[in-house]
C-alpha positions in Angstrom: 0.0 0.0 0.0 1.5 3.3 -1.1 1.6 6.1 1.5 1.0 9.7 0.9 1.1 12.7 3.2 -1.0 15.8 3.9 1.6 18.5 4.4 1.5 22.2 4.9 2.6 24.0 1.8 5.8 24.9 3.6 6.5 21.2 4.1 5.5 20.6 7.7 3.8 17.3 8.4 0.0 17.6 9.3 -1.4 14.1 8.9 -0.7 10.7 7.2 -3.0 9.3 4.6 -3.1 5.9 2.9 -4.3 5.3 -0.6 -5.3 1.8 -1.8 -5.2 0.7 -5.4 -7.7 2.4 -7.6 -9.7 0.1 -9.9 -10.1 1.9 -13.3 -12.9 1.0 -15.6 -11.9 0.3 -19.2 -12.4 3.6 -21.2 -14.5 3.8 -24.3 -13.4 6.0 -27.2 -15.1 7.7 -30.1 -12.8 8.6 -33.0 -13.5 11.6 -35.3 -12.4 12.2 -38.8 -13.2 15.6 -40.4 -16.1 15.9 -38.0 -17.6 12.5 -38.7 -18.1 10.2 -35.8 -17.0 6.6 -36.1 -19.5 5.4 -33.5 -19.9 2.0 -31.9 -22.7 -0.3 -33.1 -26.2 0.9 -32.2 -26.6 -1.6 -29.5 -23.6 -0.1 -27.6 -24.6 3.5 -27.9 -25.6 5.4 -24.8 -28.3 8.1 -24.7 -27.2 11.0 -22.6 -29.7 13.4 -20.9 -30.1 16.8 -22.5 -27.7 19.4 -21.1 -28.5 23.0 -20.9 -26.5 25.2 -23.3 -25.2 27.1 -20.3 -23.7 24.0 -18.8 -21.1 23.3 -21.4 -17.3 22.9 -21.5 -15.4 26.1 -21.6 -11.9 27.3 -21.7 -10.2 29.2 -18.9 -10.1 33.0 -19.6 -6.8 34.6 -20.4 -5.3 35.1 -16.9 -2.6 37.6 -17.8 -4.7 40.7 -17.1 -6.0 39.3 -13.8 -2.6 38.2 -12.7 -1.1 41.6 -13.5 -3.8 43.2 -11.4 -3.6 41.0 -8.3 0.1 40.0 -8.2 1.4 43.2 -6.6 -0.8 42.4 -3.5 0.7 38.9 -3.1 3.9 38.8 -1.0 6.6 36.4 0.0 7.1 36.0 3.8 10.7 35.1 4.8 10.8 33.7 8.4 13.7 33.3 10.8 13.0 31.1 13.8 15.0 29.5 16.6 16.2 25.9 16.1 14.1 23.4 18.1 17.4 21.8 19.2 18.5 25.0 20.9 15.1 25.3 22.6 14.7 21.7 23.8 18.0 19.8 23.7 19.8 21.4 26.6 17.1 23.7 28.0 19.6 26.6 28.2 22.3 24.9 30.3 25.3 22.7 29.7 24.3 19.1 30.3 27.9 18.2 31.1 28.3 20.9 33.8 30.2 19.6 36.7 31.8 16.7 34.8 35.2 16.1 33.2 33.5 16.7 29.8 32.3 20.2 30.7 35.1 21.9 28.6 34.5 19.7 25.6 30.7 19.8 25.1 27.7 22.1 25.6 27.0 25.8 25.5 29.9 26.9 27.7 32.9 27.0 25.3 33.0 29.1 22.1 33.9 27.2 19.0 36.4 28.1 16.4 33.9 30.3 14.5 32.9 32.2 17.6 29.6 30.2 18.0 29.1 28.5 21.3 29.3 24.8 21.0 26.0 23.0 21.4 24.1 26.0 20.0 22.3 25.3 16.7 21.8 27.9 14.0 18.4 29.5 13.4 16.1 28.0 10.8 14.9 29.9 7.7 11.7 29.3 5.8 9.3 31.1 3.6 5.7 31.2 2.7 3.2 33.5 1.0 0.6 36.0 2.0 -1.6 38.7 0.6 -2.8 42.3 1.5 -6.4 42.9 2.4 -6.5 46.4 3.9 -4.4 49.1 5.5 -1.1 47.1 5.4 -2.6 44.0 6.9 -1.4 40.7 5.4 -3.2 37.3 5.7 -1.1 34.1 5.8 -1.0 30.7 7.5 -0.2 30.2 11.2 2.2 27.5 10.3 4.2 29.9 8.2 4.9 32.3 11.0 4.7 30.0 14.0 7.6 30.6 16.4 9.1 33.3 14.1 11.7 35.6 15.6 11.8 37.8 12.5 9.4 38.1 9.5 10.5 39.9 6.3 7.8 40.7 3.8 9.1 40.8 0.2 6.9 42.7 -2.2 6.7 42.0 -5.9 8.9 45.1 -6.7 11.7 43.7 -4.5 11.1 45.9 -1.5 11.6 44.3 1.9 9.4 45.3 4.9 9.6 44.1 8.4 6.3 42.4 9.5 4.7 42.6 12.9 2.5 39.8 14.1 -1.0 41.0 14.8 -2.5 37.6 15.8 -2.8 33.9 15.1 -5.4 31.2 15.2 -3.8 27.8 15.2 -7.2 26.1 15.1 -7.8 27.3 11.6 -4.2 27.8 10.6 -4.6 31.5 10.0 -2.5 34.5 10.9 -2.4 38.2 10.3 0.8 40.4 9.9 1.1 44.2 9.5 3.6 46.3 7.6 4.1 50.1 7.4 5.6 52.2 4.6 4.9 54.2 1.5 3.1 52.9 -1.5 1.7 49.8 0.2 -0.2 47.7 -2.4 -3.9 47.7 -2.4 -5.9 45.1 -0.5 -7.5 42.2 -2.4 -11.3 41.8 -2.1 -12.8 38.7 -0.4 -15.0 36.6 -2.6 -17.9 34.3 -1.7 -16.5 30.8 -1.3 -20.0 29.4 -0.7 -20.8 29.8 -4.3 -17.8 27.9 -5.5 -18.7 24.5 -7.1 -16.6 21.5 -8.2 -15.6 22.3 -11.7 -15.4 26.0 -11.3 -12.1 27.6 -12.6 -9.7 29.0 -10.0 -6.1 30.2 -10.0 -3.5 30.6 -7.2 -0.6 33.0 -6.7 2.3 32.5 -4.4 6.0 31.9 -4.0 6.6 28.2 -4.4 10.1 27.0 -3.3 11.0 30.6 -2.4 10.6 31.8 -6.0 8.9 35.1 -6.8 5.2 35.4 -7.5 4.0 32.4 -9.6 0.5 31.8 -11.0 -1.1 28.4 -11.4 -4.6 27.5 -12.6 -7.1 24.7 -12.3 -10.5 23.9 -11.0 -12.3 23.3 -7.7 -12.1 19.5 -7.2 -14.4 19.2 -4.2 -15.8 21.1 -1.2 -16.0 20.4 2.5 -12.9 18.3 2.7 -11.8 17.0 6.2 -8.1 16.2 6.2 -8.0 15.6 10.0 -5.8 18.7 10.7 -8.4 20.1 13.3 -12.0 20.2 14.4 -12.8 23.1 12.0 -11.7 21.4 8.8 -13.8 22.5 5.8 -11.3 22.8 3.0 -11.8 23.6 -0.7 -9.9 20.9 -2.7 -8.3 22.2 -5.9 -6.1 20.8 -8.6 -4.3 24.1 -9.3 -0.6 23.3 -8.7 0.4 24.2 -5.1 3.9 23.5 -3.8 6.0 24.2 -0.6 6.2 28.0 -0.2 2.6 28.5 -1.5 1.2 28.4 2.1 -0.8 31.5 2.9 -1.2 32.6 -0.7 -4.6 33.4 -2.1 -6.9 31.3 -4.2 -8.9 33.4 -6.7 -12.1 32.9 -8.6 -12.5 34.2 -12.2 -13.2 37.7 -11.1 -9.9 38.0 -9.1 -11.7 37.8 -5.7 -10.1 35.7 -2.9 -12.2 32.6 -2.2 -9.5 30.7 -0.3 -6.2 30.7 1.6 -3.9 27.9 0.3 -2.8 25.8 3.3 -1.9 22.2 2.5 -1.3 19.6 -0.2 -1.5 15.9 -0.4 1.8 14.5 -1.6 3.5 11.1 -1.6 6.7 12.9 -2.8 6.6 16.3 -1.1 5.7 18.1 -4.4 2.5 18.9 -6.2 0.3 15.9 -7.4 -2.8 18.0 -8.1 -4.5 17.8 -4.7 -4.3 21.1 -2.8 -6.4 22.4 0.1 -7.5 26.0 0.7 -9.3 27.5 3.7 -12.6 28.9 2.4 -13.0 32.7 2.4 -16.3 32.5 4.3 -14.4 31.0 7.2 -11.2 33.0 6.8 -12.8 36.4 6.5 -14.5 36.3 9.9 -11.3 34.9 11.6 -9.1 37.6 10.1 -11.5 40.3 11.1 -11.4 39.1 14.8 -7.6 38.9 14.7 -7.3 42.5 13.4 -9.8 43.7 16.0 -8.7 41.8 19.0 -5.5 39.8 18.2 -7.3 36.6 19.0 -10.5 34.7 18.1 -13.5 34.2 20.4 -15.6 31.1 19.8 -18.8 29.8 21.2 -18.6 26.7 23.5 -21.3 24.0 23.9 -19.4 21.5 26.0 -19.9 18.2 24.3 -17.6 15.6 22.8 -19.2 14.4 19.6 -18.6 11.8 16.9 -20.1 11.0 13.5 -23.3 9.0 12.9 -22.1 6.1 10.8 -24.4 3.8 8.9 -24.0 1.2 11.6 -24.7 3.7 14.4 -27.8 4.9 12.5 -28.9 1.3 12.1 -28.4 0.6 15.8 -30.5 3.7 16.7 -33.2 3.0 14.0 -32.4 6.4 12.4 -33.7 7.1 8.9 -30.3 8.3 7.7 -26.7 8.6 8.9 -26.9 12.3 9.7 -26.2 14.4 12.8 -23.6 14.5 15.5 -23.6 11.8 18.2 -22.9 13.1 21.7 -20.1 11.0 23.2 -19.7 13.0 26.4 -21.0 16.1 28.2 -18.8 18.4 30.2 -20.1 19.0 33.8 -21.4 22.5 34.2 -21.2 23.2 30.5 -24.0 24.9 28.4 -25.0 21.5 27.1 -25.2 20.0 30.6 -27.4 22.9 31.8 -29.6 22.5 28.7 -30.2 18.8 29.5 -28.1 17.2 26.7 -27.2 13.6 27.4 -24.7 11.1 26.2 -26.1 9.2 23.2 -28.2 12.1 22.0 -28.0 12.8 18.2 -28.0 16.5 17.5 -29.9 17.2 14.2 -30.2 21.0 14.2 -28.4 23.9 15.9 -30.6 26.9 15.6 -31.5 27.1 11.9 -28.6 25.1 10.7 -29.0 21.4 9.9 -26.3 19.2 11.3 -25.4 16.6 8.6 -21.8 16.0 9.8 -19.7 16.6 12.9 -18.0 19.6 11.3 -21.4 21.3 10.8 -21.9 21.5 14.6 -18.4 22.6 15.5 -18.6 25.4 12.9 -22.1 26.4 14.0 -21.1 26.6 17.7 -17.8 28.3 17.0 -19.6 31.0 14.9 -22.1 31.8 17.8 -21.2 34.6 20.1 -21.1 34.0 23.8 -24.4 34.8 25.5 -26.5 33.9 22.5 -29.3 31.3 22.8 -30.0 28.6 20.3 -32.5 25.7 20.0 -31.1 22.2 19.7 -33.1 19.6 17.9 -32.0 16.1 19.1 -33.0 12.5 18.7 -33.3 10.6 22.0 -34.8 7.1 22.4 -36.3 7.3 19.0 -38.1 10.6 19.5 -37.2 14.1 18.5 -36.9 16.7 21.2 -36.0 20.4 21.3 -33.7 21.9 24.0 -32.7 25.5 24.5 -29.0 26.2 25.1 -27.2 29.4 26.2 -23.8 29.4 24.5 -20.7 30.5 26.5 -17.3 31.6 25.3 -14.7 28.9 24.6 -11.7 28.8 27.0 -8.6 26.7 26.6 -9.3 24.8 29.7 -12.9 24.1 28.5 -11.9 22.9 25.0 -11.6 19.2 26.0 -14.8 17.8 27.4 -14.6 16.0 30.7 -16.3 12.8 31.4 -19.8 13.3 32.7 -19.9 10.1 34.8 -17.6 7.3 35.8 -17.6 3.9 34.2 -20.3 1.7 35.9 -18.7 -0.6 38.4 -19.2 -4.3 37.6 -20.8 -6.2 40.5 -20.3 -9.7 39.2 -21.2 -11.8 36.2 -17.8 -13.3 35.4 -16.8 -13.6 31.8 -19.1 -13.5 28.8 -18.6 -14.1 25.0 -20.5 -12.0 22.5 -19.8 -14.2 19.6 -22.1 -12.4 17.2 -20.0 -9.2 17.7 -16.6 -10.9 18.2 -16.1 -9.7 21.7 -15.1 -11.2 25.0 -16.0 -9.4 28.3 -15.1 -9.8 31.9 -16.1 -8.1 35.1 -13.6 -6.0 37.1 -13.4 -3.5 39.9 -13.5 -0.6 37.5 -16.3 -2.0 35.3 -16.8 -4.3 32.3 -13.6 -4.7 30.3 -13.1 -6.0 26.7 -10.8 -9.0 27.1 -10.7 -10.3 23.5 -11.5 -9.0 20.0 -11.8 -11.6 17.3 -9.7 -10.9 14.2 -11.8 -9.7 11.2 -15.0 -9.6 13.4 -17.5 -6.7 13.4 -16.0 -5.5 16.6 -12.5 -5.5 15.2 -13.7 -3.6 12.1 -15.3 -1.0 14.4 -11.9 -0.3 16.0 -12.6 -1.8 19.4 -9.5 -2.8 21.4 -8.7 -5.1 24.2 -8.7 -3.1 27.4 -11.5 -0.8 26.4 -14.2 -0.3 29.0 -17.7 -1.1 28.0 -20.0 1.6 29.4 -23.4 1.2 27.7 -25.1 -1.1 25.3 -27.9 0.5 23.3 -27.8 3.4 25.9 -28.4 1.0 28.8 -25.7 0.8 31.5 -23.5 -2.2 31.1 -23.1 -2.9 34.8 -22.0 -6.5 34.3 -21.1 -8.8 31.4 -24.4 -10.6 31.8 -26.3 -7.2 31.6 -24.4 -6.4 28.4 -25.3 -9.8 26.8 -28.9 -9.3 27.8 -29.0 -5.9 26.0 -27.4 -7.4 22.9 -29.9 -10.2 22.8 -32.7 -7.7 23.2 -31.4 -5.8 20.1 -31.4 -9.0 18.1 -35.0 -9.7 19.2 -36.0 -6.3 17.8 -34.5 -7.3 14.5 -31.9 -4.5 14.6 -29.0 -4.9 12.2 -26.4 -3.4 14.6 -25.9 -2.7 18.3 -24.7 0.6 19.8 -21.8 0.4 22.3 -20.4 3.2 24.4 -16.8 2.6 25.3 -14.2 4.4 27.4 -10.5 4.4 26.3 -8.3 6.1 28.9 -10.1 9.5 29.5 -12.2 9.5 26.3 -15.7 8.1 25.8 -17.1 7.3 22.4 -19.8 5.4 20.6 -19.5 2.7 17.9 -22.1 0.9 15.9 -21.3 -2.8 15.6 -23.3 -4.9 13.1 -24.2 -8.4 13.9 -22.0 -11.0 12.3 -23.5 -13.0 9.3 -21.6 -16.0 10.4 
C-alpha cells in the first residue's frame, strides 16, 4: 500500500493518509475524422440526458490581465526562527556541567567560529501572503509559528519588516502588518459558498522561495476534512500548489479571494494535483477578529461528539446517517445545563441542519457568547427540542470532561458475545473488553482489548451478563447493529457494531 502525506505548503507534516489501489474502468473511445463520428454499433450507444447550453465545457479565460492586477498584492514572507534543538535539547544549560566533559561539550565554550558549542543555527523558511486592507497581510499560522523575524518581500523587490497581529492555530490563519509608503492595495474577499466543483480557479504564491507564480485549475471538491483540526472545511483544488505557497490566495475568475492555500496531499513532497484551501467565508471572519482583538473568540457548547455512521444509524433506528452523536457532556457546560445527554443525536443547531460533525463545530464556533439557540435532538427514537445558552470557549474548556464514571461491575464473570466478536469480563472498574476476534465486526469497528464497556444501546452495562442481555434484546428487535459506548483512557465514544452474518 502506497503512502502519501498531507503537508502544509511549507513542508510541515500535518497528517498521514493511505491510498489503496484504484480500480479503473476500461475507457471507451469515439474517433473523429473531419467531424464525422466513427460510432460504436447501435446496441452499444448510450443516450445522454439533455444538457443546458449554459452547462457546457469552456476554456479558462486569459489570466494575464487578472494576474497583473492582483500580483502586486501577493507577497513572500521570509521567516527566521529558533532551532528546536536550541530550545529543547539542553534547556539553556550545559548538560555536562560539573563533569570532566564540561570543557568539551555544551554551551559553555565558544567554538572556532565564535559560535558557542551545542548552540544550533536559526532556521529559515518562507511562505506566501496577501494584503487585504491598511497594510494587513493574511497568511497561514504554520508559516509564522515561532518566528523571531518576519520579512515581507513585495513584488517590486522591497523588503518590509512584518509585525505579528494575531494567530489562530485552530484554523491555521495568521495576520501580519507592515508600514511604509506605496503599500499595495488590499485584495477583495469573494464568496466561497458559491464555488462549485468544476469552477475555474487560480492561485498566486512563491513556491520554493521563488517570486510570484500563478497556477490555474478547477475546484475539485468542497468540505474536505483532512484531520488537521476540528474546524476542517477545505476547498480541494487541482491548481498546482507547492511548498512555499502556504498562505497565498486562491482566486475565482473575477480576481476575488475565495480561499487561503494551506496544505497539499503528496507522496513525494511536491504537487500531485491535490491542494487544500481555507474557504473565504471562514477566513474572513477569523481575520476580522484577529485584526480587531488579536485573537479569536468562539462559542462553547461543552460536548464531545462523533459522526453518525451507517452502523450507528442502524443501531438507533435512524432514517439516515446524519447528525452529531454526543459521546460525552462536560459537567457545568451549556450542554449540561440544557439537558443534553450522552447518546443524543444533534440534528439541528438553531436554523442550521447538522449533517456532519463539522457542521456542529462550525455552527457553535460562529455563535457569540451569551446567544441562545435551539437544539433539535433525537433521543430514544423521539425528536426533542432543547434550549441552550452558548458560552465563550476557554482553553481549559476545550476538552470535554467525562460526565460520569464507568459503571462498576458487580459480578457476572466472563461472557462471550460471539455475534460481535467480543469477550467481556467483570472487574473492579467496570466491564472490560478482554478479547476482540480478528476480522470480526468489533475489530472492524476499532474496538480494542482493554477498552471499558459503558453502555449497550444506551443502557448501562453494569455486568457482562447485563451487556449480553442488552445485545440479545437488540437481536429480538431485528436490529442490524448494536450501539456500544466505550471508554478508552479518558475518552468516551460510541461505535455501531453490526451483527455477524456467520
